[in-house]
N, C-alpha and C positions, 0 to 999 in steps of 0.2 A: 224272402224270409218268412217265418212261420207264425201262425197264430198260436196262442197259448195252448189250445186244446189239441194241437197237432204234436206238441212237444212230447207228451207221454207216449204217443203212438210211435214216433220215430226212434225213441230211445230203446225200444225193444231190439233194434238192430245193433246195439253196442255190445261187443263181446268183452269179457273181463280182461283179456290180454290187451285189446286195443285201447281200452280206457286207461288201464294201468300204465301202459307205455306212454300215452299222451300226457297224462298228469305228471308222471315221473320226470319227464324232460322239462316240464314247466316249473316244477318245484326247484329245479337246479338252475333255472335261468335267472339272471339278475333283474331283467325288466319284464318279468312275467305278469300275467293277469292274476296270479295267485302265489301265496307263499305259506310256509308252515311255521307254526309256533307250538312246539311240543306235539300233542296229538290233535291239535286244531289246524285246519286248513282255512286260510282267510282268502276270500275271493273279492277282488276289487271291482266295484260296480260304480256307475255314475251317481247312484243314490247313497253310497256309503259302502262299508265293508260287510260282507256276509260270512258267517263263521259256521263251519261244519266240523263236528267233533268225530274223529275216527275211533271206533271202539277197538280195544285191544283183543287180539285173538288168544291171549294167554290167560283170560279170566277163568277162574275155577268155579265149579258148581253149575255151569251152564252147558247146554247141549252144543258141542263143537260145530255141528251143522248150522244151528241157529245163529251162533256167533259169526260164522263165515258169511251167512246170508246178510246179517246186519252190517258187517264190515263192507260187503260189496255194495249194499244199498247206500252207505255213506259216501263211497267213492262215486257212485252214480249221481248222487245229489251234488257233489262237487262239480262234476261235468255239466249237469243241468244248469246250475247257477252260472258257471263260466260261459256256457253257450248263450244263455239269456243276456248276460252282460255284453258279449260281443255283438249280438244282434241289436241290442239297444244302442251301442256305440256307433255301429255302422249306420243305422237309421238316423241317428242324431247328426252325424257328419253329412249325410246326403241332404238333409233338410237345412243345415245351418252353415256349411262351409262351401264356398264357391269352388274350392279346389277338388271337391268330391262330388261327382255327378252320377246319377243312375241312368245309364244309357238305355237298357232294357231290363227284362226280367232277370237276367243272369249275369249281366256285365256292369261293373262299376269302374268309372274312370277316376283315378287319383293322380292329380297333376297330369303328366303325359302318359302315364301307364294305365293300361286297361287290364282289369283282373276279372276273371270269370268265376262266379260263385258255383261251387260244385253242387251236385244233386244231393238232396237231403236223404236219399236212399243210402248213401255212404256217409254216415254221420260224422266220422272223423275227418274225411276229406272236406266235408261241408264246413266243419269247425275251423280247419286249417285255412280254408279260403277266406273266411271272415277275418281270421287273424292276420292274413296277408294284407288285407285292406287296411286294417288298423296300424300294422307295423309300417307299411308303405307310407301311410299318412304321417306317422310320427317322424319317419326319416325325412320326408318332404319338408316338414316344419323345421326340423333341425337344420337342414340345408338352407332353407330360406332365412333362418335366423343368422347362420354363419355368413351368408351372402350380404345381409344387411350390416352385420358387424364389420365385414371387410370394407364396405362402402363408407361406413362411418369413420373407420380408422385410417382410410387411405388419405394421402395429402391432396390438397386442392390441385386439380389438373386444369391445364389450359386446353379448351376445346376449340379446334379449328373448324369453323363453319363458314357463314357468310363473311364474318369479320376475320381477316387474316392476321394472326399473331406472329410477329417477326421474332427472330432469335434475340435481337437487341432488346425488345420489350420484355421478354422472359428474363434475360440477364438483369435488366434494370430492376424488375420486381424482386427477383431473388436477392440481389445485392442489398436492396432496401430492407428486406426482411432480416438479412444477416446482421446489418448494422443495428436494427432495433433489438434483436435478440442479444447481441454483444453488449449493448448499452444496459439492457435489463439485468443481465448476469453480473455486470460490473457493479451496478447499484446494490444488488442483493449481497454481493461478497463484502461490501463495506459495512453492512449491518448484521450479518449472520455469522455466528461462530462456526468454526470448521466442524463438519459432520464426521463423526467416527462411525465406521461401518462395523456393526456387530452381527454375528450370525443369528438367524431366527431361532427362538427357543423351541425345544422339543418338549413333549409332555413329561419327559424324565427331568427336565430342568425346572419345571413349574411345581409349586406346592400342590400335592395331590392327596386326596382321601379316597380310600377304596372300601366298598361294602358289597353286600348282597341284597337283592330284592326278591322277596318270595314271589314265585310266578303266580299270575292271575288265577284265582280260584283254588290254589293249592292250600291244603290244611296240614299244618306241621304236626309231627310226632316228636316224642322225646328223643328218639334216635336222631332225627333231623337236627335237634338242638345241639346234641353232642358233636355232630359233624360241623355245624356252624361255629361252635366255640373253638374247635381245633384249628379252624382256618384263620382265626385271629384277624378278622377284618375290623374296620373302624366302626361299622354299624350294620344293622339289618333293617331293611325297609319292609314294613308290614303293608300288604297291598289291599286296597278296596277298589276293584275295577268298576263296580256299580254301587253307588251309595244307597240305592233303593233295594238291592238284593243281597249284597255280600257283607252286610254289617256284622252278622253273627260270626262269619269266618274270620273277619278282621279282628274282632274282639277275642276270639279263641286264640288266634295266633299271637296277638299282642300280649295276652295274659301269660301264655307259655313262655314267651321271650323274657318278660319281666321276672317270672319265677326263676328263670335260668340266669338272671342278672346280665342279660345281653343288652348292649346299647341299641335302642330301637329308634327308627324314624318311620315315616309313613309315606306311601305313594298312593295318591287318590286321583281317580279319573273323573274329570269334570264333564257334566252334561249341559251346563248353562251356555247359551249362545247369544242372549240378549239381556239388557238390563232388567227386564221383567222377571228373568229367572234367578237373579242374584239373591233375593231374600230367602227363598226356599233352599237354594244350594248352600248358602252360608249357614243356615240353621242346621242342616244335616251335618255339615263339616264340623261345626262347634260341638254338636252332640256326640260326635265320634271322637274328637280330639281331646275334649275336656277331661276325659276319664283316665288319661295316661300321662306319664312323665316321659317326654321325648328328649333324648340326648343326641339323636341323629336328626338329619334334615327332614322337613316336610315337603314332599314334592307334589305339586298340584298340576295335573295334566289338562291341557286344552282339549276341546271336543274334536279330536282328529277326524273322526268319521264325517262329522258335519262339514268341516272345513274342506276335506278332500272331495266330498260330494259336491260342494259349491263351485268347484273348478275355477271359472273366471269371474265369478260374482264377487268383485273386490269389496263392495260395500258390506255384503253379508260376512265375508271372511274377516274384514277389519273389525266389524262389530263383535264377532265371536272372540277374536284375540283380545280386544280391549275389555270384554266382559271377564275373561279369565284373569287378566291383569288386575282389574278392580277387585275381584274376589281375593286374589293373592295378597293384595295390599291391605285388605281388611284383616286378613289373618296375621300379616306382619304387624299391624297396629296392636294386635293382642299378644305380641311377643312370640309368635310362632315363626321359626326360621324357614320361610317358604322359598322354594326354588320352582320356577315355572318349567314345565316339561311339554315336549311335543315329539311326534314321530319325525324321523329324518325326511320322510316324504313330504311332510307338512313344511319343514324348513325349505326344501327345494321348491315347493309350490310358491311359498312367500317370496323367495328370491326371484323366481320367474315373473311374478306379478309386481316386482319392485316394491314390496311391502317390507319395511324394516321396523323392528321394535327393540327398545331397550327396557331391561327389567333390573331393578336395583340389586337383586341377589343372583342374577344370572339365569341362563336357560340351560337345561339339560335335555339331550336328545335320545330318544329310543331308537336304536339302530339294530339292523340284522347283520349277520356275519358277512353277507355279500356287499354290504354298504361300508364296511370298515375302511376300504381304500379311499373313500371320499371324506373321511373324518379329518378335521383339522387338528393340529397338535394341542391347541388350547380348548377343544370342545370337551365339555362334560358329557358323558354318555351312560346309557343303560343298555348293555349288550344283551340281546335276547337270543341266546344260542340254545337250540333244542338239545344239544348234547350235554348240557349242564342242568342240574336239578333246580338251580336258582339263577336268576338274571344277575349279571355282573355290573356293578355300579362304579363309575370313576368320576369323582369331582375334581376338576382341574382349576386351580387358581380362583376358587370361588370365595366371595366375601364371607359366605357362611363358614368356610373352613377356618379362617383367621379367628372368628368370634367363638367357635365351638371346639377348637382343637384340644384345649385343656380339659373341658368337661368330658369329652369322648375318651381321652386317655385315662381319666380317673374312673370312668364307668367300665372300661375294659379291664 
């Protein structure tokens, strides 16, 4: 793998067709190293997410050749960041996981499989070989996890070794277990009422509010307001993706919505990860929220980038989540109807680490279209679909809904 100063040299071998083809297949893949949100491409790295904005080729007043050049440079940057992330991941695995070993300069052993790293002269082949190492490792870990699960779920077995277990001994143990189980069931039946089986509820059966979230960084126009009004949703979430940079955009959008008499809420991305960050973060939040009347929910998002970059550091992740919960509770104490938010990837990471959290007003998840098949019926979600101008919000069975349903109806 290469030093940083070699990266610029080897990228001269990338052709527009090869890089476009490689990136295109990744943007369509469910478990890819990158994904798209509007004109932004987000690359997942071990230190957080990197974002590259792809310029439009339809801009007016600019030299088409210059536009094409900047467009291609942006895609080259996507590939450069993705390649650097793959190299970093492979190096990390070789140093930290016994299942991945560096045999020699061009061969990596993952489990029982040996993968040859392609020459950097063919940059796409080189990139694919690094990907192969990472995907083989991920499949190995999934297989190991399933194997452990099978062992944990399998019934106790009698192992015949130096001590010979006779059939009569097996029968005797099995009979004893059956007697104990029967006695337990009989005792339970005397104190428990009959259980009536009901079908699991679907999202259509549960009380639901629907709204729109203004996409991160977007500035509304009066035409946008007319469109939002015609859609007759319960609320519009005004977004502030960065409290230190996007305050002016948030205020402009909030004031436009208020002038149009649209019921507004807020979606605020948090940066705090420790208790030391709380005073500064809360001060910024109150400064932003105190100037408006919100009839929609206030959504406060955990620092997803930090959490996903922390990987297996459970202590750091736990501290970051609890920090977000403390900030949300401070807002609730000031009568702001706060719902905690996180990416669906963050939810999956917490599940894998066996970290579970309860929040009084519930949790809402930011999901991509390819993740929709994993969403549970009672999950509240923000669907980030590039084909729509705004993100779609669905609040399912939320405590907030019961408290605010009448004010929202009045505001609409």
